[in-house]
ModelCIF file with pLDDT and N, C-alpha, C, O atoms, coordinates in Angstrom:
data_MODEL
#
_entry.id   MODEL 
#
_entity.id                         1 
_entity.type                       polymer 
_entity.pdbx_number_of_molecules   1 
#
_entity_poly.entity_id                      1 
_entity_poly.type                           'polypeptide(L)' 
_entity_poly.nstd_linkage                   no 
_entity_poly.nstd_monomer                   no 
_entity_poly.pdbx_seq_one_letter_code       MTDYSRLTSDLAAARIAERLADAERPRVAGPRRPHGRHALARQLHRLADRLDT 
_entity_poly.pdbx_seq_one_letter_code_can   MTDYSRLTSDLAAARIAERLADAERPRVAGPRRPHGRHALARQLHRLADRLDT 
_entity_poly.pdbx_strand_id                 A 
#
loop_
_entity_poly_seq.entity_id 
_entity_poly_seq.num 
_entity_poly_seq.mon_id 
_entity_poly_seq.hetero 
1 1  MET n 
1 2  THR n 
1 3  ASP n 
1 4  TYR n 
1 5  SER n 
1 6  ARG n 
1 7  LEU n 
1 8  THR n 
1 9  SER n 
1 10 ASP n 
1 11 LEU n 
1 12 ALA n 
1 13 ALA n 
1 14 ALA n 
1 15 ARG n 
1 16 ILE n 
1 17 ALA n 
1 18 GLU n 
1 19 ARG n 
1 20 LEU n 
1 21 ALA n 
1 22 ASP n 
1 23 ALA n 
1 24 GLU n 
1 25 ARG n 
1 26 PRO n 
1 27 ARG n 
1 28 VAL n 
1 29 ALA n 
1 30 GLY n 
1 31 PRO n 
1 32 ARG n 
1 33 ARG n 
1 34 PRO n 
1 35 HIS n 
1 36 GLY n 
1 37 ARG n 
1 38 HIS n 
1 39 ALA n 
1 40 LEU n 
1 41 ALA n 
1 42 ARG n 
1 43 GLN n 
1 44 LEU n 
1 45 HIS n 
1 46 ARG n 
1 47 LEU n 
1 48 ALA n 
1 49 ASP n 
1 50 ARG n 
1 51 LEU n 
1 52 ASP n 
1 53 THR n 
#
_struct_asym.id          A 
_struct_asym.entity_id   1 
#
loop_
_ma_qa_metric.id 
_ma_qa_metric.mode 
_ma_qa_metric.name 
_ma_qa_metric.software_group_id 
_ma_qa_metric.type 
1 global pLDDT . pLDDT 
2 local  pLDDT . pLDDT 
#
_ma_qa_metric_global.metric_id      1 
_ma_qa_metric_global.metric_value   88.28 
_ma_qa_metric_global.model_id       1 
_ma_qa_metric_global.ordinal_id     1 
#
loop_
_ma_qa_metric_local.label_asym_id 
_ma_qa_metric_local.label_comp_id 
_ma_qa_metric_local.label_seq_id 
_ma_qa_metric_local.metric_id 
_ma_qa_metric_local.metric_value 
_ma_qa_metric_local.model_id 
_ma_qa_metric_local.ordinal_id 
A MET 1  2 50.00 1 1  
A THR 2  2 65.00 1 2  
A ASP 3  2 73.00 1 3  
A TYR 4  2 79.00 1 4  
A SER 5  2 89.00 1 5  
A ARG 6  2 88.00 1 6  
A LEU 7  2 89.00 1 7  
A THR 8  2 92.00 1 8  
A SER 9  2 93.00 1 9  
A ASP 10 2 93.00 1 10 
A LEU 11 2 93.00 1 11 
A ALA 12 2 95.00 1 12 
A ALA 13 2 95.00 1 13 
A ALA 14 2 96.00 1 14 
A ARG 15 2 96.00 1 15 
A ILE 16 2 95.00 1 16 
A ALA 17 2 95.00 1 17 
A GLU 18 2 95.00 1 18 
A ARG 19 2 94.00 1 19 
A LEU 20 2 93.00 1 20 
A ALA 21 2 92.00 1 21 
A ASP 22 2 88.00 1 22 
A ALA 23 2 87.00 1 23 
A GLU 24 2 87.00 1 24 
A ARG 25 2 84.00 1 25 
A PRO 26 2 81.00 1 26 
A ARG 27 2 76.00 1 27 
A VAL 28 2 77.00 1 28 
A ALA 29 2 75.00 1 29 
A GLY 30 2 78.00 1 30 
A PRO 31 2 80.00 1 31 
A ARG 32 2 81.00 1 32 
A ARG 33 2 82.00 1 33 
A PRO 34 2 84.00 1 34 
A HIS 35 2 88.00 1 35 
A GLY 36 2 92.00 1 36 
A ARG 37 2 93.00 1 37 
A HIS 38 2 93.00 1 38 
A ALA 39 2 94.00 1 39 
A LEU 40 2 95.00 1 40 
A ALA 41 2 95.00 1 41 
A ARG 42 2 94.00 1 42 
A GLN 43 2 95.00 1 43 
A LEU 44 2 96.00 1 44 
A HIS 45 2 96.00 1 45 
A ARG 46 2 95.00 1 46 
A LEU 47 2 96.00 1 47 
A ALA 48 2 95.00 1 48 
A ASP 49 2 94.00 1 49 
A ARG 50 2 94.00 1 50 
A LEU 51 2 94.00 1 51 
A ASP 52 2 89.00 1 52 
A THR 53 2 81.00 1 53 
#
loop_
_atom_site.group_PDB 
_atom_site.id 
_atom_site.type_symbol 
_atom_site.label_atom_id 
_atom_site.label_alt_id 
_atom_site.label_comp_id 
_atom_site.label_asym_id 
_atom_site.label_entity_id 
_atom_site.label_seq_id 
_atom_site.pdbx_PDB_ins_code 
_atom_site.Cartn_x 
_atom_site.Cartn_y 
_atom_site.Cartn_z 
_atom_site.occupancy 
_atom_site.B_iso_or_equiv 
_atom_site.pdbx_formal_charge 
_atom_site.auth_seq_id 
_atom_site.auth_comp_id 
_atom_site.auth_asym_id 
_atom_site.auth_atom_id 
_atom_site.pdbx_PDB_model_num 
ATOM 1   N N  . MET A 1 1  ? -31.005 -4.310  -27.186 1.00 50.00 ? 1  MET A N  1 
ATOM 2   C CA . MET A 1 1  ? -29.630 -3.919  -27.407 1.00 50.00 ? 1  MET A CA 1 
ATOM 3   C C  . MET A 1 1  ? -29.053 -3.384  -26.092 1.00 50.00 ? 1  MET A C  1 
ATOM 4   O O  . MET A 1 1  ? -29.714 -2.639  -25.368 1.00 50.00 ? 1  MET A O  1 
ATOM 5   N N  . THR A 1 2  ? -27.834 -3.771  -25.802 1.00 65.00 ? 2  THR A N  1 
ATOM 6   C CA . THR A 1 2  ? -27.194 -3.371  -24.556 1.00 65.00 ? 2  THR A CA 1 
ATOM 7   C C  . THR A 1 2  ? -26.635 -1.953  -24.666 1.00 65.00 ? 2  THR A C  1 
ATOM 8   O O  . THR A 1 2  ? -26.074 -1.564  -25.690 1.00 65.00 ? 2  THR A O  1 
ATOM 9   N N  . ASP A 1 3  ? -26.802 -1.205  -23.601 1.00 73.00 ? 3  ASP A N  1 
ATOM 10  C CA . ASP A 1 3  ? -26.290 0.164   -23.567 1.00 73.00 ? 3  ASP A CA 1 
ATOM 11  C C  . ASP A 1 3  ? -24.905 0.137   -22.920 1.00 73.00 ? 3  ASP A C  1 
ATOM 12  O O  . ASP A 1 3  ? -24.788 0.188   -21.695 1.00 73.00 ? 3  ASP A O  1 
ATOM 13  N N  . TYR A 1 4  ? -23.857 0.057   -23.743 1.00 79.00 ? 4  TYR A N  1 
ATOM 14  C CA . TYR A 1 4  ? -22.495 -0.075  -23.225 1.00 79.00 ? 4  TYR A CA 1 
ATOM 15  C C  . TYR A 1 4  ? -21.992 1.202   -22.564 1.00 79.00 ? 4  TYR A C  1 
ATOM 16  O O  . TYR A 1 4  ? -21.174 1.138   -21.647 1.00 79.00 ? 4  TYR A O  1 
ATOM 17  N N  . SER A 1 5  ? -22.465 2.353   -23.010 1.00 89.00 ? 5  SER A N  1 
ATOM 18  C CA . SER A 1 5  ? -22.004 3.589   -22.383 1.00 89.00 ? 5  SER A CA 1 
ATOM 19  C C  . SER A 1 5  ? -22.494 3.666   -20.936 1.00 89.00 ? 5  SER A C  1 
ATOM 20  O O  . SER A 1 5  ? -21.776 4.162   -20.068 1.00 89.00 ? 5  SER A O  1 
ATOM 21  N N  . ARG A 1 6  ? -23.699 3.185   -20.670 1.00 88.00 ? 6  ARG A N  1 
ATOM 22  C CA . ARG A 1 6  ? -24.206 3.170   -19.298 1.00 88.00 ? 6  ARG A CA 1 
ATOM 23  C C  . ARG A 1 6  ? -23.417 2.170   -18.470 1.00 88.00 ? 6  ARG A C  1 
ATOM 24  O O  . ARG A 1 6  ? -23.094 2.439   -17.313 1.00 88.00 ? 6  ARG A O  1 
ATOM 25  N N  . LEU A 1 7  ? -23.106 1.025   -19.051 1.00 89.00 ? 7  LEU A N  1 
ATOM 26  C CA . LEU A 1 7  ? -22.329 0.012   -18.346 1.00 89.00 ? 7  LEU A CA 1 
ATOM 27  C C  . LEU A 1 7  ? -20.947 0.539   -17.976 1.00 89.00 ? 7  LEU A C  1 
ATOM 28  O O  . LEU A 1 7  ? -20.499 0.357   -16.844 1.00 89.00 ? 7  LEU A O  1 
ATOM 29  N N  . THR A 1 8  ? -20.275 1.185   -18.912 1.00 92.00 ? 8  THR A N  1 
ATOM 30  C CA . THR A 1 8  ? -18.945 1.715   -18.624 1.00 92.00 ? 8  THR A CA 1 
ATOM 31  C C  . THR A 1 8  ? -19.002 2.845   -17.602 1.00 92.00 ? 8  THR A C  1 
ATOM 32  O O  . THR A 1 8  ? -18.114 2.953   -16.757 1.00 92.00 ? 8  THR A O  1 
ATOM 33  N N  . SER A 1 9  ? -20.013 3.675   -17.665 1.00 93.00 ? 9  SER A N  1 
ATOM 34  C CA . SER A 1 9  ? -20.116 4.756   -16.674 1.00 93.00 ? 9  SER A CA 1 
ATOM 35  C C  . SER A 1 9  ? -20.429 4.194   -15.290 1.00 93.00 ? 9  SER A C  1 
ATOM 36  O O  . SER A 1 9  ? -19.944 4.719   -14.288 1.00 93.00 ? 9  SER A O  1 
ATOM 37  N N  . ASP A 1 10 ? -21.230 3.134   -15.222 1.00 93.00 ? 10 ASP A N  1 
ATOM 38  C CA . ASP A 1 10 ? -21.501 2.491   -13.936 1.00 93.00 ? 10 ASP A CA 1 
ATOM 39  C C  . ASP A 1 10 ? -20.233 1.863   -13.362 1.00 93.00 ? 10 ASP A C  1 
ATOM 40  O O  . ASP A 1 10 ? -19.969 1.968   -12.164 1.00 93.00 ? 10 ASP A O  1 
ATOM 41  N N  . LEU A 1 11 ? -19.449 1.211   -14.222 1.00 93.00 ? 11 LEU A N  1 
ATOM 42  C CA . LEU A 1 11 ? -18.191 0.623   -13.761 1.00 93.00 ? 11 LEU A CA 1 
ATOM 43  C C  . LEU A 1 11 ? -17.223 1.695   -13.290 1.00 93.00 ? 11 LEU A C  1 
ATOM 44  O O  . LEU A 1 11 ? -16.544 1.517   -12.279 1.00 93.00 ? 11 LEU A O  1 
ATOM 45  N N  . ALA A 1 12 ? -17.152 2.802   -14.011 1.00 95.00 ? 12 ALA A N  1 
ATOM 46  C CA . ALA A 1 12 ? -16.264 3.896   -13.621 1.00 95.00 ? 12 ALA A CA 1 
ATOM 47  C C  . ALA A 1 12 ? -16.703 4.490   -12.286 1.00 95.00 ? 12 ALA A C  1 
ATOM 48  O O  . ALA A 1 12 ? -15.868 4.788   -11.432 1.00 95.00 ? 12 ALA A O  1 
ATOM 49  N N  . ALA A 1 13 ? -18.004 4.663   -12.104 1.00 95.00 ? 13 ALA A N  1 
ATOM 50  C CA . ALA A 1 13 ? -18.508 5.205   -10.840 1.00 95.00 ? 13 ALA A CA 1 
ATOM 51  C C  . ALA A 1 13 ? -18.209 4.253   -9.690  1.00 95.00 ? 13 ALA A C  1 
ATOM 52  O O  . ALA A 1 13 ? -17.884 4.700   -8.589  1.00 95.00 ? 13 ALA A O  1 
ATOM 53  N N  . ALA A 1 14 ? -18.312 2.945   -9.928  1.00 96.00 ? 14 ALA A N  1 
ATOM 54  C CA . ALA A 1 14 ? -18.017 1.967   -8.879  1.00 96.00 ? 14 ALA A CA 1 
ATOM 55  C C  . ALA A 1 14 ? -16.538 2.003   -8.510  1.00 96.00 ? 14 ALA A C  1 
ATOM 56  O O  . ALA A 1 14 ? -16.192 1.910   -7.333  1.00 96.00 ? 14 ALA A O  1 
ATOM 57  N N  . ARG A 1 15 ? -15.666 2.138   -9.504  1.00 96.00 ? 15 ARG A N  1 
ATOM 58  C CA . ARG A 1 15 ? -14.221 2.199   -9.220  1.00 96.00 ? 15 ARG A CA 1 
ATOM 59  C C  . ARG A 1 15 ? -13.874 3.468   -8.454  1.00 96.00 ? 15 ARG A C  1 
ATOM 60  O O  . ARG A 1 15 ? -13.052 3.433   -7.538  1.00 96.00 ? 15 ARG A O  1 
ATOM 61  N N  . ILE A 1 16 ? -14.486 4.579   -8.816  1.00 95.00 ? 16 ILE A N  1 
ATOM 62  C CA . ILE A 1 16 ? -14.236 5.836   -8.110  1.00 95.00 ? 16 ILE A CA 1 
ATOM 63  C C  . ILE A 1 16 ? -14.701 5.725   -6.666  1.00 95.00 ? 16 ILE A C  1 
ATOM 64  O O  . ILE A 1 16 ? -13.997 6.152   -5.751  1.00 95.00 ? 16 ILE A O  1 
ATOM 65  N N  . ALA A 1 17 ? -15.888 5.151   -6.455  1.00 95.00 ? 17 ALA A N  1 
ATOM 66  C CA . ALA A 1 17 ? -16.396 4.989   -5.090  1.00 95.00 ? 17 ALA A CA 1 
ATOM 67  C C  . ALA A 1 17 ? -15.493 4.073   -4.281  1.00 95.00 ? 17 ALA A C  1 
ATOM 68  O O  . ALA A 1 17 ? -15.268 4.316   -3.095  1.00 95.00 ? 17 ALA A O  1 
ATOM 69  N N  . GLU A 1 18 ? -14.975 3.028   -4.903  1.00 95.00 ? 18 GLU A N  1 
ATOM 70  C CA . GLU A 1 18 ? -14.077 2.108   -4.208  1.00 95.00 ? 18 GLU A CA 1 
ATOM 71  C C  . GLU A 1 18 ? -12.779 2.799   -3.816  1.00 95.00 ? 18 GLU A C  1 
ATOM 72  O O  . GLU A 1 18 ? -12.273 2.595   -2.712  1.00 95.00 ? 18 GLU A O  1 
ATOM 73  N N  . ARG A 1 19 ? -12.242 3.612   -4.713  1.00 94.00 ? 19 ARG A N  1 
ATOM 74  C CA . ARG A 1 19 ? -11.009 4.346   -4.397  1.00 94.00 ? 19 ARG A CA 1 
ATOM 75  C C  . ARG A 1 19 ? -11.230 5.367   -3.293  1.00 94.00 ? 19 ARG A C  1 
ATOM 76  O O  . ARG A 1 19 ? -10.363 5.551   -2.438  1.00 94.00 ? 19 ARG A O  1 
ATOM 77  N N  . LEU A 1 20 ? -12.378 6.032   -3.301  1.00 93.00 ? 20 LEU A N  1 
ATOM 78  C CA . LEU A 1 20 ? -12.683 6.984   -2.233  1.00 93.00 ? 20 LEU A CA 1 
ATOM 79  C C  . LEU A 1 20 ? -12.814 6.268   -0.892  1.00 93.00 ? 20 LEU A C  1 
ATOM 80  O O  . LEU A 1 20 ? -12.340 6.767   0.129   1.00 93.00 ? 20 LEU A O  1 
ATOM 81  N N  . ALA A 1 21 ? -13.448 5.113   -0.891  1.00 92.00 ? 21 ALA A N  1 
ATOM 82  C CA . ALA A 1 21 ? -13.593 4.343   0.353   1.00 92.00 ? 21 ALA A CA 1 
ATOM 83  C C  . ALA A 1 21 ? -12.224 3.908   0.866   1.00 92.00 ? 21 ALA A C  1 
ATOM 84  O O  . ALA A 1 21 ? -11.976 3.943   2.072   1.00 92.00 ? 21 ALA A O  1 
ATOM 85  N N  . ASP A 1 22 ? -11.329 3.496   -0.041  1.00 88.00 ? 22 ASP A N  1 
ATOM 86  C CA . ASP A 1 22 ? -9.983  3.102   0.368   1.00 88.00 ? 22 ASP A CA 1 
ATOM 87  C C  . ASP A 1 22 ? -9.216  4.288   0.945   1.00 88.00 ? 22 ASP A C  1 
ATOM 88  O O  . ASP A 1 22 ? -8.476  4.133   1.916   1.00 88.00 ? 22 ASP A O  1 
ATOM 89  N N  . ALA A 1 23 ? -9.386  5.463   0.359   1.00 87.00 ? 23 ALA A N  1 
ATOM 90  C CA . ALA A 1 23 ? -8.671  6.646   0.825   1.00 87.00 ? 23 ALA A CA 1 
ATOM 91  C C  . ALA A 1 23 ? -9.177  7.100   2.187   1.00 87.00 ? 23 ALA A C  1 
ATOM 92  O O  . ALA A 1 23 ? -8.401  7.618   2.990   1.00 87.00 ? 23 ALA A O  1 
ATOM 93  N N  . GLU A 1 24 ? -10.459 6.915   2.460   1.00 87.00 ? 24 GLU A N  1 
ATOM 94  C CA . GLU A 1 24 ? -11.018 7.369   3.730   1.00 87.00 ? 24 GLU A CA 1 
ATOM 95  C C  . GLU A 1 24 ? -10.833 6.354   4.848   1.00 87.00 ? 24 GLU A C  1 
ATOM 96  O O  . GLU A 1 24 ? -10.981 6.693   6.022   1.00 87.00 ? 24 GLU A O  1 
ATOM 97  N N  . ARG A 1 25 ? -10.511 5.118   4.498   1.00 84.00 ? 25 ARG A N  1 
ATOM 98  C CA . ARG A 1 25 ? -10.313 4.081   5.516   1.00 84.00 ? 25 ARG A CA 1 
ATOM 99  C C  . ARG A 1 25 ? -9.068  4.411   6.333   1.00 84.00 ? 25 ARG A C  1 
ATOM 100 O O  . ARG A 1 25 ? -8.019  4.715   5.766   1.00 84.00 ? 25 ARG A O  1 
ATOM 101 N N  . PRO A 1 26 ? -9.175  4.353   7.658   1.00 81.00 ? 26 PRO A N  1 
ATOM 102 C CA . PRO A 1 26 ? -8.007  4.673   8.472   1.00 81.00 ? 26 PRO A CA 1 
ATOM 103 C C  . PRO A 1 26 ? -6.907  3.624   8.291   1.00 81.00 ? 26 PRO A C  1 
ATOM 104 O O  . PRO A 1 26 ? -7.176  2.427   8.189   1.00 81.00 ? 26 PRO A O  1 
ATOM 105 N N  . ARG A 1 27 ? -5.702  4.090   8.255   1.00 76.00 ? 27 ARG A N  1 
ATOM 106 C CA . ARG A 1 27 ? -4.554  3.204   8.119   1.00 76.00 ? 27 ARG A CA 1 
ATOM 107 C C  . ARG A 1 27 ? -4.242  2.543   9.451   1.00 76.00 ? 27 ARG A C  1 
ATOM 108 O O  . ARG A 1 27 ? -4.546  3.098   10.507  1.00 76.00 ? 27 ARG A O  1 
ATOM 109 N N  . VAL A 1 28 ? -3.653  1.387   9.411   1.00 77.00 ? 28 VAL A N  1 
ATOM 110 C CA . VAL A 1 28 ? -3.262  0.682   10.629  1.00 77.00 ? 28 VAL A CA 1 
ATOM 111 C C  . VAL A 1 28 ? -2.010  1.359   11.175  1.00 77.00 ? 28 VAL A C  1 
ATOM 112 O O  . VAL A 1 28 ? -0.994  1.468   10.488  1.00 77.00 ? 28 VAL A O  1 
ATOM 113 N N  . ALA A 1 29 ? -2.101  1.809   12.412  1.00 75.00 ? 29 ALA A N  1 
ATOM 114 C CA . ALA A 1 29 ? -0.965  2.467   13.039  1.00 75.00 ? 29 ALA A CA 1 
ATOM 115 C C  . ALA A 1 29 ? 0.053   1.423   13.445  1.00 75.00 ? 29 ALA A C  1 
ATOM 116 O O  . ALA A 1 29 ? -0.291  0.398   14.033  1.00 75.00 ? 29 ALA A O  1 
ATOM 117 N N  . GLY A 1 30 ? 1.291   1.686   13.133  1.00 78.00 ? 30 GLY A N  1 
ATOM 118 C CA . GLY A 1 30 ? 2.358   0.772   13.493  1.00 78.00 ? 30 GLY A CA 1 
ATOM 119 C C  . GLY A 1 30 ? 3.688   1.349   13.075  1.00 78.00 ? 30 GLY A C  1 
ATOM 120 O O  . GLY A 1 30 ? 3.754   2.404   12.444  1.00 78.00 ? 30 GLY A O  1 
ATOM 121 N N  . PRO A 1 31 ? 4.733   0.657   13.425  1.00 80.00 ? 31 PRO A N  1 
ATOM 122 C CA . PRO A 1 31 ? 6.050   1.169   13.054  1.00 80.00 ? 31 PRO A CA 1 
ATOM 123 C C  . PRO A 1 31 ? 6.252   1.129   11.543  1.00 80.00 ? 31 PRO A C  1 
ATOM 124 O O  . PRO A 1 31 ? 5.876   0.163   10.878  1.00 80.00 ? 31 PRO A O  1 
ATOM 125 N N  . ARG A 1 32 ? 6.838   2.169   11.024  1.00 81.00 ? 32 ARG A N  1 
ATOM 126 C CA . ARG A 1 32 ? 7.115   2.218   9.597   1.00 81.00 ? 32 ARG A CA 1 
ATOM 127 C C  . ARG A 1 32 ? 8.428   1.505   9.327   1.00 81.00 ? 32 ARG A C  1 
ATOM 128 O O  . ARG A 1 32 ? 9.385   1.636   10.090  1.00 81.00 ? 32 ARG A O  1 
ATOM 129 N N  . ARG A 1 33 ? 8.467   0.758   8.251   1.00 82.00 ? 33 ARG A N  1 
ATOM 130 C CA . ARG A 1 33 ? 9.682   0.042   7.887   1.00 82.00 ? 33 ARG A CA 1 
ATOM 131 C C  . ARG A 1 33 ? 10.505  0.911   6.958   1.00 82.00 ? 33 ARG A C  1 
ATOM 132 O O  . ARG A 1 33 ? 9.974   1.492   6.012   1.00 82.00 ? 33 ARG A O  1 
ATOM 133 N N  . PRO A 1 34 ? 11.811  1.004   7.226   1.00 84.00 ? 34 PRO A N  1 
ATOM 134 C CA . PRO A 1 34 ? 12.654  1.822   6.360   1.00 84.00 ? 34 PRO A CA 1 
ATOM 135 C C  . PRO A 1 34 ? 12.859  1.177   4.987   1.00 84.00 ? 34 PRO A C  1 
ATOM 136 O O  . PRO A 1 34 ? 12.741  -0.037  4.827   1.00 84.00 ? 34 PRO A O  1 
ATOM 137 N N  . HIS A 1 35 ? 13.162  2.010   4.021   1.00 88.00 ? 35 HIS A N  1 
ATOM 138 C CA . HIS A 1 35 ? 13.407  1.554   2.656   1.00 88.00 ? 35 HIS A CA 1 
ATOM 139 C C  . HIS A 1 35 ? 14.791  2.010   2.228   1.00 88.00 ? 35 HIS A C  1 
ATOM 140 O O  . HIS A 1 35 ? 15.388  2.895   2.842   1.00 88.00 ? 35 HIS A O  1 
ATOM 141 N N  . GLY A 1 36 ? 15.280  1.405   1.187   1.00 92.00 ? 36 GLY A N  1 
ATOM 142 C CA . GLY A 1 36 ? 16.536  1.848   0.589   1.00 92.00 ? 36 GLY A CA 1 
ATOM 143 C C  . GLY A 1 36 ? 17.726  1.638   1.490   1.00 92.00 ? 36 GLY A C  1 
ATOM 144 O O  . GLY A 1 36 ? 17.888  0.576   2.091   1.00 92.00 ? 36 GLY A O  1 
ATOM 145 N N  . ARG A 1 37 ? 18.566  2.667   1.581   1.00 93.00 ? 37 ARG A N  1 
ATOM 146 C CA . ARG A 1 37 ? 19.814  2.538   2.341   1.00 93.00 ? 37 ARG A CA 1 
ATOM 147 C C  . ARG A 1 37 ? 19.570  2.371   3.833   1.00 93.00 ? 37 ARG A C  1 
ATOM 148 O O  . ARG A 1 37 ? 20.384  1.763   4.528   1.00 93.00 ? 37 ARG A O  1 
ATOM 149 N N  . HIS A 1 38 ? 18.460  2.902   4.333   1.00 93.00 ? 38 HIS A N  1 
ATOM 150 C CA . HIS A 1 38 ? 18.152  2.738   5.748   1.00 93.00 ? 38 HIS A CA 1 
ATOM 151 C C  . HIS A 1 38 ? 17.842  1.278   6.065   1.00 93.00 ? 38 HIS A C  1 
ATOM 152 O O  . HIS A 1 38 ? 18.252  0.765   7.107   1.00 93.00 ? 38 HIS A O  1 
ATOM 153 N N  . ALA A 1 39 ? 17.131  0.620   5.182   1.00 94.00 ? 39 ALA A N  1 
ATOM 154 C CA . ALA A 1 39 ? 16.835  -0.792  5.374   1.00 94.00 ? 39 ALA A CA 1 
ATOM 155 C C  . ALA A 1 39 ? 18.120  -1.609  5.298   1.00 94.00 ? 39 ALA A C  1 
ATOM 156 O O  . ALA A 1 39 ? 18.315  -2.538  6.081   1.00 94.00 ? 39 ALA A O  1 
ATOM 157 N N  . LEU A 1 40 ? 18.982  -1.270  4.372   1.00 95.00 ? 40 LEU A N  1 
ATOM 158 C CA . LEU A 1 40 ? 20.259  -1.976  4.247   1.00 95.00 ? 40 LEU A CA 1 
ATOM 159 C C  . LEU A 1 40 ? 21.094  -1.787  5.505   1.00 95.00 ? 40 LEU A C  1 
ATOM 160 O O  . LEU A 1 40 ? 21.680  -2.746  6.008   1.00 95.00 ? 40 LEU A O  1 
ATOM 161 N N  . ALA A 1 41 ? 21.155  -0.561  6.018   1.00 95.00 ? 41 ALA A N  1 
ATOM 162 C CA . ALA A 1 41 ? 21.922  -0.306  7.233   1.00 95.00 ? 41 ALA A CA 1 
ATOM 163 C C  . ALA A 1 41 ? 21.359  -1.100  8.408   1.00 95.00 ? 41 ALA A C  1 
ATOM 164 O O  . ALA A 1 41 ? 22.117  -1.638  9.215   1.00 95.00 ? 41 ALA A O  1 
ATOM 165 N N  . ARG A 1 42 ? 20.046  -1.172  8.504   1.00 94.00 ? 42 ARG A N  1 
ATOM 166 C CA . ARG A 1 42 ? 19.426  -1.938  9.590   1.00 94.00 ? 42 ARG A CA 1 
ATOM 167 C C  . ARG A 1 42 ? 19.790  -3.416  9.488   1.00 94.00 ? 42 ARG A C  1 
ATOM 168 O O  . ARG A 1 42 ? 20.099  -4.046  10.500  1.00 94.00 ? 42 ARG A O  1 
ATOM 169 N N  . GLN A 1 43 ? 19.759  -3.978  8.274   1.00 95.00 ? 43 GLN A N  1 
ATOM 170 C CA . GLN A 1 43 ? 20.116  -5.381  8.089   1.00 95.00 ? 43 GLN A CA 1 
ATOM 171 C C  . GLN A 1 43 ? 21.580  -5.630  8.423   1.00 95.00 ? 43 GLN A C  1 
ATOM 172 O O  . GLN A 1 43 ? 21.916  -6.650  9.024   1.00 95.00 ? 43 GLN A O  1 
ATOM 173 N N  . LEU A 1 44 ? 22.450  -4.710  8.040   1.00 96.00 ? 44 LEU A N  1 
ATOM 174 C CA . LEU A 1 44 ? 23.873  -4.870  8.352   1.00 96.00 ? 44 LEU A CA 1 
ATOM 175 C C  . LEU A 1 44 ? 24.128  -4.799  9.849   1.00 96.00 ? 44 LEU A C  1 
ATOM 176 O O  . LEU A 1 44 ? 24.969  -5.536  10.364  1.00 96.00 ? 44 LEU A O  1 
ATOM 177 N N  . HIS A 1 45 ? 23.425  -3.934  10.553  1.00 96.00 ? 45 HIS A N  1 
ATOM 178 C CA . HIS A 1 45 ? 23.574  -3.853  12.012  1.00 96.00 ? 45 HIS A CA 1 
ATOM 179 C C  . HIS A 1 45 ? 23.102  -5.142  12.672  1.00 96.00 ? 45 HIS A C  1 
ATOM 180 O O  . HIS A 1 45 ? 23.737  -5.628  13.608  1.00 96.00 ? 45 HIS A O  1 
ATOM 181 N N  . ARG A 1 46 ? 21.992  -5.700  12.193  1.00 95.00 ? 46 ARG A N  1 
ATOM 182 C CA . ARG A 1 46 ? 21.512  -6.965  12.742  1.00 95.00 ? 46 ARG A CA 1 
ATOM 183 C C  . ARG A 1 46 ? 22.505  -8.083  12.500  1.00 95.00 ? 46 ARG A C  1 
ATOM 184 O O  . ARG A 1 46 ? 22.742  -8.906  13.384  1.00 95.00 ? 46 ARG A O  1 
ATOM 185 N N  . LEU A 1 47 ? 23.092  -8.124  11.304  1.00 96.00 ? 47 LEU A N  1 
ATOM 186 C CA . LEU A 1 47 ? 24.098  -9.134  10.992  1.00 96.00 ? 47 LEU A CA 1 
ATOM 187 C C  . LEU A 1 47 ? 25.302  -8.979  11.896  1.00 96.00 ? 47 LEU A C  1 
ATOM 188 O O  . LEU A 1 47 ? 25.820  -9.968  12.412  1.00 96.00 ? 47 LEU A O  1 
ATOM 189 N N  . ALA A 1 48 ? 25.759  -7.740  12.096  1.00 95.00 ? 48 ALA A N  1 
ATOM 190 C CA . ALA A 1 48 ? 26.902  -7.492  12.964  1.00 95.00 ? 48 ALA A CA 1 
ATOM 191 C C  . ALA A 1 48 ? 26.597  -7.911  14.392  1.00 95.00 ? 48 ALA A C  1 
ATOM 192 O O  . ALA A 1 48 ? 27.464  -8.459  15.073  1.00 95.00 ? 48 ALA A O  1 
ATOM 193 N N  . ASP A 1 49 ? 25.371  -7.659  14.860  1.00 94.00 ? 49 ASP A N  1 
ATOM 194 C CA . ASP A 1 49 ? 24.991  -8.068  16.210  1.00 94.00 ? 49 ASP A CA 1 
ATOM 195 C C  . ASP A 1 49 ? 25.009  -9.578  16.355  1.00 94.00 ? 49 ASP A C  1 
ATOM 196 O O  . ASP A 1 49 ? 25.426  -10.104 17.387  1.00 94.00 ? 49 ASP A O  1 
ATOM 197 N N  . ARG A 1 50 ? 24.555  -10.280 15.318  1.00 94.00 ? 50 ARG A N  1 
ATOM 198 C CA . ARG A 1 50 ? 24.567  -11.759 15.382  1.00 94.00 ? 50 ARG A CA 1 
ATOM 199 C C  . ARG A 1 50 ? 25.987  -12.291 15.358  1.00 94.00 ? 50 ARG A C  1 
ATOM 200 O O  . ARG A 1 50 ? 26.277  -13.295 16.009  1.00 94.00 ? 50 ARG A O  1 
ATOM 201 N N  . LEU A 1 51 ? 26.881  -11.639 14.620  1.00 94.00 ? 51 LEU A N  1 
ATOM 202 C CA . LEU A 1 51 ? 28.268  -12.092 14.571  1.00 94.00 ? 51 LEU A CA 1 
ATOM 203 C C  . LEU A 1 51 ? 28.999  -11.817 15.885  1.00 94.00 ? 51 LEU A C  1 
ATOM 204 O O  . LEU A 1 51 ? 29.913  -12.554 16.253  1.00 94.00 ? 51 LEU A O  1 
ATOM 205 N N  . ASP A 1 52 ? 28.601  -10.760 16.589  1.00 89.00 ? 52 ASP A N  1 
ATOM 206 C CA . ASP A 1 52 ? 29.237  -10.426 17.857  1.00 89.00 ? 52 ASP A CA 1 
ATOM 207 C C  . ASP A 1 52 ? 28.886  -11.393 18.966  1.00 89.00 ? 52 ASP A C  1 
ATOM 208 O O  . ASP A 1 52 ? 29.671  -11.568 19.898  1.00 89.00 ? 52 ASP A O  1 
ATOM 209 N N  . THR A 1 53 ? 27.738  -12.018 18.893  1.00 81.00 ? 53 THR A N  1 
ATOM 210 C CA . THR A 1 53 ? 27.330  -12.898 19.985  1.00 81.00 ? 53 THR A CA 1 
ATOM 211 C C  . THR A 1 53 ? 27.787  -14.321 19.781  1.00 81.00 ? 53 THR A C  1 
ATOM 212 O O  . THR A 1 53 ? 27.518  -15.182 20.618  1.00 81.00 ? 53 THR A O  1 
#
């Protein structure tokens, strides 16, 4: 007979270990992209620059 409680606890432990590894992994340094209204403003400025040239 299969021990499902052991299987589920092993799966839970594996997921926790995976999340911890992801959290400890260093992030790639680079420029951050703006979101929301800042992203919209950036797109509008680029459009205006293209129309000016």
